[in-house]
PDB file of N, CA, C and O in Angstrom:
ATOM      1  N   UNK A   1     105.802  -5.327  35.531  1.00  0.00           N
ATOM      2  CA  UNK A   1     104.408  -4.700  35.648  1.00  0.00           C
ATOM      3  C   UNK A   1     103.502  -3.998  36.793  1.00  0.00           C
ATOM      4  O   UNK A   1     103.979  -4.309  37.884  1.00  0.00           O
ATOM      5  N   UNK A   2     103.165  -3.750  36.836  1.00  0.00           N
ATOM      6  CA  UNK A   2     102.408  -2.963  38.351  1.00  0.00           C
ATOM      7  C   UNK A   2     101.069  -3.555  38.462  1.00  0.00           C
ATOM      8  O   UNK A   2     100.626  -3.684  37.321  1.00  0.00           O
ATOM      9  N   UNK A   3     100.238  -3.970  39.337  1.00  0.00           N
ATOM     10  CA  UNK A   3      98.979  -4.431  39.778  1.00  0.00           C
ATOM     11  C   UNK A   3      98.191  -2.987  39.680  1.00  0.00           C
ATOM     12  O   UNK A   3      98.880  -1.968  39.702  1.00  0.00           O
ATOM     13  N   UNK A   4      96.675  -2.874  39.567  1.00  0.00           N
ATOM     14  CA  UNK A   4      96.008  -1.729  40.151  1.00  0.00           C
ATOM     15  C   UNK A   4      95.317  -2.062  41.613  1.00  0.00           C
ATOM     16  O   UNK A   4      94.644  -1.301  42.309  1.00  0.00           O
ATOM     17  N   UNK A   5      95.671  -3.365  41.854  1.00  0.00           N
ATOM     18  CA  UNK A   5      95.167  -3.369  43.453  1.00  0.00           C
ATOM     19  C   UNK A   5      96.691  -3.246  44.206  1.00  0.00           C
ATOM     20  O   UNK A   5      97.790  -3.750  43.974  1.00  0.00           O
ATOM     21  N   UNK A   6      96.186  -2.338  45.196  1.00  0.00           N
ATOM     22  CA  UNK A   6      97.046  -1.997  46.733  1.00  0.00           C
ATOM     23  C   UNK A   6      97.588  -3.258  46.960  1.00  0.00           C
ATOM     24  O   UNK A   6      97.145  -4.400  46.842  1.00  0.00           O
ATOM     25  N   UNK A   7      98.952  -2.650  47.414  1.00  0.00           N
ATOM     26  CA  UNK A   7      98.964  -4.176  48.484  1.00  0.00           C
ATOM     27  C   UNK A   7      99.691  -3.594  49.086  1.00  0.00           C
ATOM     28  O   UNK A   7     100.834  -3.160  48.945  1.00  0.00           O
ATOM     29  N   UNK A   8      98.321  -3.600  50.416  1.00  0.00           N
ATOM     30  CA  UNK A   8      99.090  -3.127  51.930  1.00  0.00           C
ATOM     31  C   UNK A   8     100.074  -3.540  52.417  1.00  0.00           C
ATOM     32  O   UNK A   8     100.653  -4.460  51.840  1.00  0.00           O
ATOM     33  N   UNK A   9     100.696  -2.918  53.849  1.00  0.00           N
ATOM     34  CA  UNK A   9     101.736  -2.915  54.401  1.00  0.00           C
ATOM     35  C   UNK A   9     101.703  -2.109  55.219  1.00  0.00           C
ATOM     36  O   UNK A   9     101.615  -0.903  54.990  1.00  0.00           O
ATOM     37  N   UNK A  10     101.788  -2.781  56.656  1.00  0.00           N
ATOM     38  CA  UNK A  10     102.706  -2.330  57.552  1.00  0.00           C
ATOM     39  C   UNK A  10     104.299  -2.183  58.629  1.00  0.00           C
ATOM     40  O   UNK A  10     104.945  -2.955  59.337  1.00  0.00           O
ATOM     41  N   UNK A  11     104.376  -1.002  58.300  1.00  0.00           N
ATOM     42  CA  UNK A  11     106.315  -0.802  59.001  1.00  0.00           C
ATOM     43  C   UNK A  11     105.764  -2.454  60.254  1.00  0.00           C
ATOM     44  O   UNK A  11     104.912  -2.965  60.981  1.00  0.00           O
ATOM     45  N   UNK A  12     107.592  -2.567  59.414  1.00  0.00           N
ATOM     46  CA  UNK A  12     108.078  -4.240  60.808  1.00  0.00           C
ATOM     47  C   UNK A  12     107.947  -3.637  61.875  1.00  0.00           C
ATOM     48  O   UNK A  12     107.791  -4.409  62.821  1.00  0.00           O
ATOM     49  N   UNK A  13     107.941  -2.057  62.261  1.00  0.00           N
ATOM     50  CA  UNK A  13     108.213  -0.939  63.068  1.00  0.00           C
ATOM     51  C   UNK A  13     107.126  -1.100  64.084  1.00  0.00           C
ATOM     52  O   UNK A  13     107.127  -0.899  65.299  1.00  0.00           O
ATOM     53  N   UNK A  14     106.420  -1.418  63.457  1.00  0.00           N
ATOM     54  CA  UNK A  14     104.735  -1.182  64.342  1.00  0.00           C
ATOM     55  C   UNK A  14     104.565  -2.275  64.981  1.00  0.00           C
ATOM     56  O   UNK A  14     104.241  -3.416  64.652  1.00  0.00           O
ATOM     57  N   UNK A  15     104.905  -1.625  66.210  1.00  0.00           N
ATOM     58  CA  UNK A  15     104.116  -2.959  67.112  1.00  0.00           C
ATOM     59  C   UNK A  15     103.811  -1.909  68.409  1.00  0.00           C
ATOM     60  O   UNK A  15     104.556  -1.740  69.374  1.00  0.00           O
ATOM     61  N   UNK A  16     102.019  -1.007  68.066  1.00  0.00           N
ATOM     62  CA  UNK A  16     101.822  -0.390  68.953  1.00  0.00           C
ATOM     63  C   UNK A  16     100.741  -0.516  69.708  1.00  0.00           C
ATOM     64  O   UNK A  16     100.275   0.256  70.546  1.00  0.00           O
ATOM     65  N   UNK A  17     100.381  -1.557  69.339  1.00  0.00           N
ATOM     66  CA  UNK A  17      98.902  -2.086  69.757  1.00  0.00           C
ATOM     67  C   UNK A  17      97.405  -1.377  68.878  1.00  0.00           C
ATOM     68  O   UNK A  17      96.349  -0.797  69.129  1.00  0.00           O
ATOM     69  N   UNK A  18      98.161  -1.877  67.787  1.00  0.00           N
ATOM     70  CA  UNK A  18      97.122  -1.008  66.567  1.00  0.00           C
ATOM     71  C   UNK A  18      96.984   0.295  65.844  1.00  0.00           C
ATOM     72  O   UNK A  18      96.357   0.483  64.802  1.00  0.00           O
ATOM     73  N   UNK A  19      97.563   1.043  66.447  1.00  0.00           N
ATOM     74  CA  UNK A  19      97.596   2.310  66.425  1.00  0.00           C
ATOM     75  C   UNK A  19      98.496   2.486  64.889  1.00  0.00           C
ATOM     76  O   UNK A  19      99.594   3.039  64.832  1.00  0.00           O
ATOM     77  N   UNK A  20      98.004   2.081  64.076  1.00  0.00           N
ATOM     78  CA  UNK A  20      98.998   1.990  62.545  1.00  0.00           C
ATOM     79  C   UNK A  20      98.239   2.994  61.042  1.00  0.00           C
ATOM     80  O   UNK A  20      97.254   3.691  60.797  1.00  0.00           O
ATOM     81  N   UNK A  21      98.992   2.674  60.630  1.00  0.00           N
ATOM     82  CA  UNK A  21      98.746   3.465  59.315  1.00  0.00           C
ATOM     83  C   UNK A  21      99.452   2.209  58.404  1.00  0.00           C
ATOM     84  O   UNK A  21     100.374   1.412  58.574  1.00  0.00           O
ATOM     85  N   UNK A  22      98.617   2.469  57.503  1.00  0.00           N
ATOM     86  CA  UNK A  22      99.148   0.736  56.388  1.00  0.00           C
ATOM     87  C   UNK A  22      99.318   2.155  54.080  1.00  0.00           C
ATOM     88  O   UNK A  22      98.799   2.992  53.341  1.00  0.00           O
ATOM     89  N   UNK A  23     100.577   1.128  54.361  1.00  0.00           N
ATOM     90  CA  UNK A  23     100.998   2.293  52.551  1.00  0.00           C
ATOM     91  C   UNK A  23     100.759   0.789  51.834  1.00  0.00           C
ATOM     92  O   UNK A  23     100.778  -0.358  52.282  1.00  0.00           O
ATOM     93  N   UNK A  24     100.574   1.241  50.776  1.00  0.00           N
ATOM     94  CA  UNK A  24     100.873   0.574  49.433  1.00  0.00           C
ATOM     95  C   UNK A  24     101.558   0.701  47.994  1.00  0.00           C
ATOM     96  O   UNK A  24     100.942   0.874  46.943  1.00  0.00           O
ATOM     97  N   UNK A  25     102.714   0.603  48.113  1.00  0.00           N
ATOM     98  CA  UNK A  25     103.769   1.397  47.771  1.00  0.00           C
ATOM     99  C   UNK A  25     103.841   0.411  45.889  1.00  0.00           C
ATOM    100  O   UNK A  25     104.505   1.036  45.062  1.00  0.00           O
ATOM    101  N   UNK A  26     103.423  -0.492  45.543  1.00  0.00           N
ATOM    102  CA  UNK A  26     103.752  -0.935  44.877  1.00  0.00           C
ATOM    103  C   UNK A  26     102.618   0.035  43.619  1.00  0.00           C
ATOM    104  O   UNK A  26     102.880  -0.353  42.481  1.00  0.00           O
ATOM    105  N   UNK A  27     101.388   1.246  43.631  1.00  0.00           N
ATOM    106  CA  UNK A  27     100.961   1.274  42.610  1.00  0.00           C
ATOM    107  C   UNK A  27     101.749   3.403  42.397  1.00  0.00           C
ATOM    108  O   UNK A  27     101.573   4.469  41.808  1.00  0.00           O
ATOM    109  N   UNK A  28     102.473   2.797  43.259  1.00  0.00           N
ATOM    110  CA  UNK A  28     103.556   4.648  43.620  1.00  0.00           C
ATOM    111  C   UNK A  28     105.032   5.364  41.500  1.00  0.00           C
ATOM    112  O   UNK A  28     105.371   6.420  40.964  1.00  0.00           O
ATOM    113  N   UNK A  29     105.271   3.681  41.259  1.00  0.00           N
ATOM    114  CA  UNK A  29     105.263   4.434  39.930  1.00  0.00           C
ATOM    115  C   UNK A  29     104.554   4.204  38.741  1.00  0.00           C
ATOM    116  O   UNK A  29     104.721   4.719  37.635  1.00  0.00           O
ATOM    117  N   UNK A  30     103.667   3.290  39.145  1.00  0.00           N
ATOM    118  CA  UNK A  30     101.898   3.785  37.587  1.00  0.00           C
ATOM    119  C   UNK A  30     100.917   5.286  38.269  1.00  0.00           C
ATOM    120  O   UNK A  30     100.223   6.008  37.554  1.00  0.00           O
ATOM    121  N   UNK A  31     101.089   5.451  39.658  1.00  0.00           N
ATOM    122  CA  UNK A  31     100.150   6.316  39.796  1.00  0.00           C
ATOM    123  C   UNK A  31     100.992   7.888  40.364  1.00  0.00           C
ATOM    124  O   UNK A  31     100.353   8.889  40.686  1.00  0.00           O
ATOM    125  N   UNK A  32     102.169   7.821  40.380  1.00  0.00           N
ATOM    126  CA  UNK A  32     103.091   9.042  41.484  1.00  0.00           C
ATOM    127  C   UNK A  32     102.649   9.322  42.673  1.00  0.00           C
ATOM    128  O   UNK A  32     103.124  10.231  43.354  1.00  0.00           O
ATOM    129  N   UNK A  33     101.259   8.224  43.214  1.00  0.00           N
ATOM    130  CA  UNK A  33     100.910   8.158  44.254  1.00  0.00           C
ATOM    131  C   UNK A  33     101.196   7.096  45.115  1.00  0.00           C
ATOM    132  O   UNK A  33     101.507   5.925  44.899  1.00  0.00           O
ATOM    133  N   UNK A  34     100.919   8.164  46.795  1.00  0.00           N
ATOM    134  CA  UNK A  34     101.144   5.951  48.190  1.00  0.00           C
ATOM    135  C   UNK A  34      99.724   6.519  48.626  1.00  0.00           C
ATOM    136  O   UNK A  34      99.152   7.564  48.938  1.00  0.00           O
ATOM    137  N   UNK A  35      99.552   5.324  48.468  1.00  0.00           N
ATOM    138  CA  UNK A  35      98.099   5.298  48.986  1.00  0.00           C
ATOM    139  C   UNK A  35      98.361   4.777  50.458  1.00  0.00           C
ATOM    140  O   UNK A  35      99.129   3.835  50.650  1.00  0.00           O
ATOM    141  N   UNK A  36      97.608   5.507  51.633  1.00  0.00           N
ATOM    142  CA  UNK A  36      98.033   5.753  52.923  1.00  0.00           C
ATOM    143  C   UNK A  36      96.653   5.208  53.389  1.00  0.00           C
ATOM    144  O   UNK A  36      95.874   5.430  52.462  1.00  0.00           O
ATOM    145  N   UNK A  37      96.022   4.613  54.380  1.00  0.00           N
ATOM    146  CA  UNK A  37      94.870   4.083  55.239  1.00  0.00           C
ATOM    147  C   UNK A  37      95.473   3.989  56.524  1.00  0.00           C
ATOM    148  O   UNK A  37      96.651   4.052  56.874  1.00  0.00           O
ATOM    149  N   UNK A  38      94.465   3.834  57.120  1.00  0.00           N
ATOM    150  CA  UNK A  38      94.166   3.025  58.942  1.00  0.00           C
ATOM    151  C   UNK A  38      93.694   1.882  59.107  1.00  0.00           C
ATOM    152  O   UNK A  38      92.622   1.488  58.646  1.00  0.00           O
ATOM    153  N   UNK A  39      94.608   1.139  59.909  1.00  0.00           N
ATOM    154  CA  UNK A  39      95.330   0.001  59.609  1.00  0.00           C
ATOM    155  C   UNK A  39      93.859  -0.828  60.493  1.00  0.00           C
ATOM    156  O   UNK A  39      93.712  -2.046  60.395  1.00  0.00           O
ATOM    157  N   UNK A  40      92.950  -0.020  61.255  1.00  0.00           N
ATOM    158  CA  UNK A  40      92.391  -0.360  61.669  1.00  0.00           C
ATOM    159  C   UNK A  40      90.824  -0.255  61.569  1.00  0.00           C
ATOM    160  O   UNK A  40      89.946  -0.581  62.368  1.00  0.00           O
ATOM    161  N   UNK A  41      90.759   0.461  59.985  1.00  0.00           N
ATOM    162  CA  UNK A  41      89.573   0.555  59.431  1.00  0.00           C
ATOM    163  C   UNK A  41      90.093   0.180  57.741  1.00  0.00           C
ATOM    164  O   UNK A  41      90.514   1.028  56.954  1.00  0.00           O
ATOM    165  N   UNK A  42      89.960  -1.077  57.492  1.00  0.00           N
ATOM    166  CA  UNK A  42      90.990  -1.394  55.768  1.00  0.00           C
ATOM    167  C   UNK A  42      89.668  -1.230  54.873  1.00  0.00           C
ATOM    168  O   UNK A  42      89.875  -1.479  53.686  1.00  0.00           O
ATOM    169  N   UNK A  43      87.941  -0.751  55.294  1.00  0.00           N
ATOM    170  CA  UNK A  43      87.259  -0.883  54.276  1.00  0.00           C
ATOM    171  C   UNK A  43      87.008   1.204  54.265  1.00  0.00           C
ATOM    172  O   UNK A  43      86.432   1.960  53.483  1.00  0.00           O
ATOM    173  N   UNK A  44      87.836   1.437  55.638  1.00  0.00           N
ATOM    174  CA  UNK A  44      87.046   3.171  55.312  1.00  0.00           C
ATOM    175  C   UNK A  44      88.001   3.515  54.368  1.00  0.00           C
ATOM    176  O   UNK A  44      88.942   2.943  53.819  1.00  0.00           O
ATOM    177  N   UNK A  45      87.474   4.643  54.336  1.00  0.00           N
ATOM    178  CA  UNK A  45      88.654   5.810  52.975  1.00  0.00           C
ATOM    179  C   UNK A  45      90.187   5.895  53.369  1.00  0.00           C
ATOM    180  O   UNK A  45      90.627   5.407  54.410  1.00  0.00           O
ATOM    181  N   UNK A  46      90.942   6.554  52.444  1.00  0.00           N
ATOM    182  CA  UNK A  46      92.189   6.090  52.320  1.00  0.00           C
ATOM    183  C   UNK A  46      92.545   7.454  51.874  1.00  0.00           C
ATOM    184  O   UNK A  46      91.886   8.492  51.912  1.00  0.00           O
ATOM    185  N   UNK A  47      93.890   7.184  51.387  1.00  0.00           N
ATOM    186  CA  UNK A  47      94.609   9.222  50.796  1.00  0.00           C
ATOM    187  C   UNK A  47      95.728   8.553  50.241  1.00  0.00           C
ATOM    188  O   UNK A  47      96.511   7.792  50.809  1.00  0.00           O
ATOM    189  N   UNK A  48      95.702   9.052  48.673  1.00  0.00           N
ATOM    190  CA  UNK A  48      96.988   9.274  47.439  1.00  0.00           C
ATOM    191  C   UNK A  48      97.753  10.244  47.336  1.00  0.00           C
ATOM    192  O   UNK A  48      97.794  11.066  46.421  1.00  0.00           O
ATOM    193  N   UNK A  49      98.536  10.172  48.490  1.00  0.00           N
ATOM    194  CA  UNK A  49      99.862  10.929  48.760  1.00  0.00           C
ATOM    195  C   UNK A  49     100.487  11.401  47.481  1.00  0.00           C
ATOM    196  O   UNK A  49     100.764  10.458  46.739  1.00  0.00           O
ATOM    197  N   UNK A  50     100.760  12.469  47.053  1.00  0.00           N
ATOM    198  CA  UNK A  50     101.716  12.084  46.051  1.00  0.00           C
ATOM    199  C   UNK A  50     103.323  11.580  46.659  1.00  0.00           C
ATOM    200  O   UNK A  50     103.818  11.554  47.785  1.00  0.00           O
ATOM    201  N   UNK A  51     103.753  11.259  45.467  1.00  0.00           N
ATOM    202  CA  UNK A  51     104.639  10.027  45.808  1.00  0.00           C
ATOM    203  C   UNK A  51     105.644  11.436  47.010  1.00  0.00           C
ATOM    204  O   UNK A  51     105.658  11.485  48.240  1.00  0.00           O
ATOM    205  N   UNK A  52     106.427  12.482  45.870  1.00  0.00           N
ATOM    206  CA  UNK A  52     107.243  13.275  46.430  1.00  0.00           C
ATOM    207  C   UNK A  52     106.857  13.817  47.740  1.00  0.00           C
ATOM    208  O   UNK A  52     107.812  13.895  48.513  1.00  0.00           O
ATOM    209  N   UNK A  53     105.579  14.268  48.274  1.00  0.00           N
ATOM    210  CA  UNK A  53     105.195  14.175  49.706  1.00  0.00           C
ATOM    211  C   UNK A  53     105.282  13.006  50.174  1.00  0.00           C
ATOM    212  O   UNK A  53     104.232  12.631  49.652  1.00  0.00           O
ATOM    213  N   UNK A  54     105.587  12.229  50.640  1.00  0.00           N
ATOM    214  CA  UNK A  54     104.863  11.386  51.140  1.00  0.00           C
ATOM    215  C   UNK A  54     106.739  10.884  51.342  1.00  0.00           C
ATOM    216  O   UNK A  54     106.849  10.442  52.486  1.00  0.00           O
ATOM    217  N   UNK A  55     108.211  10.835  50.557  1.00  0.00           N
ATOM    218  CA  UNK A  55     109.239  10.936  50.362  1.00  0.00           C
ATOM    219  C   UNK A  55     109.737  12.260  51.517  1.00  0.00           C
ATOM    220  O   UNK A  55     110.564  12.225  52.428  1.00  0.00           O
ATOM    221  N   UNK A  56     109.069  13.108  51.151  1.00  0.00           N
ATOM    222  CA  UNK A  56     109.757  13.958  52.125  1.00  0.00           C
ATOM    223  C   UNK A  56     109.080  13.952  53.831  1.00  0.00           C
ATOM    224  O   UNK A  56     109.799  14.093  54.820  1.00  0.00           O
ATOM    225  N   UNK A  57     107.718  13.777  53.884  1.00  0.00           N
ATOM    226  CA  UNK A  57     107.484  13.252  54.853  1.00  0.00           C
ATOM    227  C   UNK A  57     108.230  12.019  56.118  1.00  0.00           C
ATOM    228  O   UNK A  57     108.413  12.015  57.335  1.00  0.00           O
ATOM    229  N   UNK A  58     108.457  11.173  55.078  1.00  0.00           N
ATOM    230  CA  UNK A  58     110.090   9.733  55.402  1.00  0.00           C
ATOM    231  C   UNK A  58     110.582  11.212  55.928  1.00  0.00           C
ATOM    232  O   UNK A  58     109.874  11.897  56.667  1.00  0.00           O
ATOM    233  N   UNK A  59     111.584  11.531  55.567  1.00  0.00           N
ATOM    234  CA  UNK A  59     112.390  11.884  55.556  1.00  0.00           C
ATOM    235  C   UNK A  59     112.448  12.207  56.829  1.00  0.00           C
ATOM    236  O   UNK A  59     112.978  11.670  57.802  1.00  0.00           O
ATOM    237  N   UNK A  60     111.686  13.377  56.647  1.00  0.00           N
ATOM    238  CA  UNK A  60     111.144  13.975  58.093  1.00  0.00           C
ATOM    239  C   UNK A  60     110.992  13.506  59.499  1.00  0.00           C
ATOM    240  O   UNK A  60     111.237  13.995  60.601  1.00  0.00           O
ATOM    241  N   UNK A  61     110.383  12.121  58.962  1.00  0.00           N
ATOM    242  CA  UNK A  61     110.974  11.582  60.763  1.00  0.00           C
ATOM    243  C   UNK A  61     111.720  10.853  60.628  1.00  0.00           C
ATOM    244  O   UNK A  61     111.901  10.553  61.808  1.00  0.00           O
ATOM    245  N   UNK A  62     112.369  10.260  60.091  1.00  0.00           N
ATOM    246  CA  UNK A  62     114.005   9.912  60.509  1.00  0.00           C
ATOM    247  C   UNK A  62     115.108  10.343  60.340  1.00  0.00           C
ATOM    248  O   UNK A  62     116.095   9.650  60.089  1.00  0.00           O
ATOM    249  N   UNK A  63     115.076  12.252  60.524  1.00  0.00           N
ATOM    250  CA  UNK A  63     115.531  12.792  60.693  1.00  0.00           C
ATOM    251  C   UNK A  63     115.349  13.189  61.787  1.00  0.00           C
ATOM    252  O   UNK A  63     116.359  13.753  62.208  1.00  0.00           O
ATOM    253  N   UNK A  64     113.734  13.168  63.179  1.00  0.00           N
ATOM    254  CA  UNK A  64     113.536  13.773  64.718  1.00  0.00           C
ATOM    255  C   UNK A  64     112.789  14.327  64.395  1.00  0.00           C
ATOM    256  O   UNK A  64     112.037  14.505  65.354  1.00  0.00           O
ATOM    257  N   UNK A  65     112.082  15.252  62.737  1.00  0.00           N
ATOM    258  CA  UNK A  65     112.069  16.762  63.014  1.00  0.00           C
ATOM    259  C   UNK A  65     110.473  16.565  63.602  1.00  0.00           C
ATOM    260  O   UNK A  65     109.626  17.316  63.117  1.00  0.00           O
ATOM    261  N   UNK A  66     110.161  15.844  64.353  1.00  0.00           N
ATOM    262  CA  UNK A  66     108.539  15.542  63.911  1.00  0.00           C
ATOM    263  C   UNK A  66     108.808  14.854  65.490  1.00  0.00           C
ATOM    264  O   UNK A  66     108.858  13.627  65.576  1.00  0.00           O
ATOM    265  N   UNK A  67     108.984  15.752  66.784  1.00  0.00           N
ATOM    266  CA  UNK A  67     108.888  15.398  68.298  1.00  0.00           C
ATOM    267  C   UNK A  67     108.155  14.055  68.957  1.00  0.00           C
ATOM    268  O   UNK A  67     109.065  13.665  69.689  1.00  0.00           O
ATOM    269  N   UNK A  68     107.724  13.683  69.030  1.00  0.00           N
ATOM    270  CA  UNK A  68     106.859  11.972  69.784  1.00  0.00           C
ATOM    271  C   UNK A  68     106.603  12.583  71.271  1.00  0.00           C
ATOM    272  O   UNK A  68     105.980  11.727  71.900  1.00  0.00           O
ATOM    273  N   UNK A  69     106.791  13.492  71.909  1.00  0.00           N
ATOM    274  CA  UNK A  69     106.574  13.660  72.805  1.00  0.00           C
ATOM    275  C   UNK A  69     105.542  14.964  73.616  1.00  0.00           C
ATOM    276  O   UNK A  69     105.406  14.972  74.840  1.00  0.00           O
TER     277      UNK A  69
END
């Protein structure tokens, strides 16, 4: 059973003073999207990223496609 209420979480790797995003993966199966929001503004706007695009982005992050410097 999928709930319509996003269950937001921040990565356990996010320990950088609050400059994080939160995701709610519990809606992926039902809606095909991954909601994303700014952890500093939980009542602000969010983005609904298509699940396939989010998966591609995460794969790119893991493979080092996005330099940090």
